[in-house]
C-alpha positions, 0 to 999 in steps of 0.5 A: 328273350330265350336266346339272350337268357341262354347267353346270360346263363352260359356266360355265368356258368362258364365263369363260375363253376358250381360247387359239388356239382357232378357235371356242368349242365348239358343243353337239355338242362339249359332247355329245361331252365329256359322252359320253366316260365312257359311250363309254370306260367298258367298253373294258378287260379284266382290271381286278379288285378288290376281292378278298374271301376266302370261306375260306382258299383260295377268293376272289371279285372283280369284273373288267372284261370287254369291254362291262362287268363280271363277278363271279368266284370262284377257288380256289388252284390253279385255272387260271382263274376261274369266274363267281360266279353266273348274271349273265343270270338275276340281271339278269332277276330283278332287272329283273322285281322292280325294274321296270327293265331290266338288262344281264347285263354291267352289273349295277347293283352293284359289291359283294355279300355271300353270304347264306343259307350261299352260297345267296343274295347281298345287295347295294345298288342306289341306296337299296334293299337286295336279296337274290337266291336263286341256285337258283332265281334270284329277287330281292326287296328286303331289310330295310336293315341297322340302323346304329343311331343316327347321329352327325353328324360322329361327335360328336352323336347324332341324337336324331330317329332311334331308337337300336339298343336290341336287348338284349345278352346276357351272355357266359354267356347268363344275362342281357340288358341293355338301355335303356328310358326312358333307363335301364339294365335287366337281365333274368334270362333264366331267370326273366324278371325285369327290374330297373332298374340305373339310375334317373337316366337322362333325355332330358337325360342318357341311357344309350346302348344302343349303347355297352353292353359286357359284361365277358367274365366276365359280372359287369359291364356298362358303357356311356356316360351321355350329356349330348346336344350341340346338335341344330343342323339345316340344311334343304334343298329338293329341287326335283325329288324322284324320283316326285313333282312337289312339292318336298321339304324335307330336314333334316340334323343339322349341328353347327358349330364351337363347338357343344356335342358329346355329353358321355359319362361311362363308368358300370360296373354290378355285375350281382349287387349293382347297384352303380353306379360312375361313372368320374371325368372328370379324365383326359378333361375336354374331350372331342371324342370317346370311343371305344367302351368295351371290356373287357380279356379278363380282365374286370378292366379296361376301356379307351377312347380320349379325343380332346381337343376341341383335338385337341392330346391323345389318351389311351388310358385304362384303368379298374379295373372294380372301383373305377372308378379311371382311369389314362392308359396312353398319351398322345399330344400335340402343339403343333399337333394329333394326327392321328388321321384315318382308320385312324390311330386304330387300335390293338391290345391284345396279350395278355389284359390289354393287356400290350403295346399296338400304337399309331401316332404322329407323335412323331418327325415321321413316322407310325410304329408303336410297341409300348407297355408296357401297364403302364409306358407305355414305347414301343418304336418298330417302324418308322423313317424319312422315310415314313408308316404309313397303317394297321394291316392285321393283327396276328398275336399268335402270331407277334408280328408286324404287317402294315401299309400305308405310303407313301414308303419306296420310291423314286419317288412318295411317295404310292404305298401298299405293304404290309409286315410287321414283328416286335414287336421291330422286326426281320424287316422284310419288303416284301410288294409289290415292284411300283412302283405303288399296291397293294391287298392282301387277306389270306386268313383264315388269313394264308397267302396274299394277293392284290395288285392294283397299278397306276399312273395310267400302268400298268394293273392286275395282280392277283397271288397271293402267299405270305404268308411270303416274298412269293413270286409264286404266280400272276398272276390278272389282267393288264389289257388296255386296248388298246381304251381306248387305241385310242379315244383315252384317254391316261393323265395325266402325273405332274409334280413341282416344289418347293413354296413353300420351293423344296425340298419336292416337290409332286406333281400330274397333268396331263390334256391334250386328246385332240387335244393339239397341242404347238405351241398354247397352252392355258389351264389349269383346276385341280381342287381339294380340299385338305381336311387329312384325306387326299391326293387326286391319283389314283394308281391306273390306273382312271380312272372312279371317283368323285371330288370334282368329277367322275369322277376322271380322266375328269371332268378329261378331259371338260374337257380335251377342250374345249380346256384342260389340266386338273390336280390337285395335293396341296399342303402341309397335306394328309395322308400326308407328314411331320407338318411337311407336314401342320401347314401346315393348322393354324389355316390352312385358308384356305392350302389349299396355294396357294403350293405350287400356284402354284409348281407351275403356274409350274414346269410353264409354264416347262418347257412352252410350251403350258401358259398360266398368264399370263392366269389359271387357272380352278379348280373343286371340290366341298364343301370344294373349293368353299370352296378354289375361292372362296378362290383368287379371294379370296386369289390373284386375281392368279393364279386368274381364275374359280372354279366 
């Protein structure tokens, strides 16, 4: 990473000279910049998360301590947290097994899972999975969890990787269904008899074992018959693979726009008669993606979600399991595109037959929660306003209420995520996270308590325990101490807001200045860009060391700034988590990348801050889609951006 960053810094610096600098930085200056993360990384205490619940009153998390991290567990009512395991013993045992040295305060994993009824822990280091027993402490590599056959971009199965073909037992325990030679097979467990339920499977139209679903009454089994899409691959040469001198060729399934995707057809089989029912595709004729099949609790219907390849239409389709007749339970459509990225595709059936369906929609111009009548398709809007629901967190059918995350409802930065609860009738709306910041919530399994870890880029973390009914504060679990980091020279980025291309819409970004910033000087500007329409990217939480496109979040930008630049990051129009109109700017227009908003933002800051020098061109860098954005900056806005990496 350091070598790549050095090349990045060198490329930018040799092309964009620093205004008013006494000299070009020497190797020592570059080295100081590259060491910045290592020097500052372990200077905080009490930054915690994520919180994982062990049971209704017992939870665990990782927190920073001076010089590293520790994993702790805590029970409600305890005065403090206790170490989750012996860090020194784990470091020693893991080091012995891996042939490496590990420090107890810098264990090489950030998450773990309990195993063997709490007698062991499992975690991931680099490309290996490990399990360590706790008494006595001993570590060994563990079998990698099976994730089944991967799908490139979620739409083409990689046929070079075996599918997870493990038999799936019926709910009543009498049968197992599995796929062999591309056909669906049924085994009667009492007798061991195996019979084929299908005979038309082949490599050109196979039954997918990973899609197999039993009805709750064990009368039927459903799965997709798949006509595979294009198996287009891209190839890369790894010039210095670990542990060997010779190069290594790697391949990756990589469908391109216009390539054929997997075409899936739901098929239902009657276990007793062997009758096969193929669901007609009239309601899903142009698929981009079909969701996993699932049976309703009564076993009489099954459902799946259809995303049209144009992305202008999404349907929740319900199928009568008896005859295969399909109907549209919910339809979402738009003139541009229906946004179902990330958590927005989540929906929830209420009741055994989907009498009501909890759904997210942008039909009023903002992403909100709706409760649809599962029979008539009539919607009831549960949330309203010029703000956006981000995800459904928990549905409590007994209380008929839903927990969800949203942004933009509270004053201030519209990207800050808060958590709420509302009834199925749209009433009893409760704001659960009162602090002004970016919130991450973890609910206890029984829904009685929750933890709330929150911060801003300029406010260190606080982790609180609250009552789930009324948001009452029960205890402050952690309060971050960043005094040593501040003493070492770290200064949080500044938030800056300016109107975008229309002169009205607020565009949000952050500004990172050199540690030795002098307001009397003029500094050339570098922008860190990623403008993919599937998210927003400007950091909002305090933790400055996390992974991010183009470097390690804020610290990656600080490394550049400390060579004599001002470095910024901006979310322009076309990115997510604002209104649908804000997002629609990206429709058939990826080359826009919000540049008119970005340039307006830059010029507004320059008008206010004499040290912010954009008059002689701005540098820009990005990774992945951000690399495409950076190149487009030169191609389409070469009068403003002068160098791209």
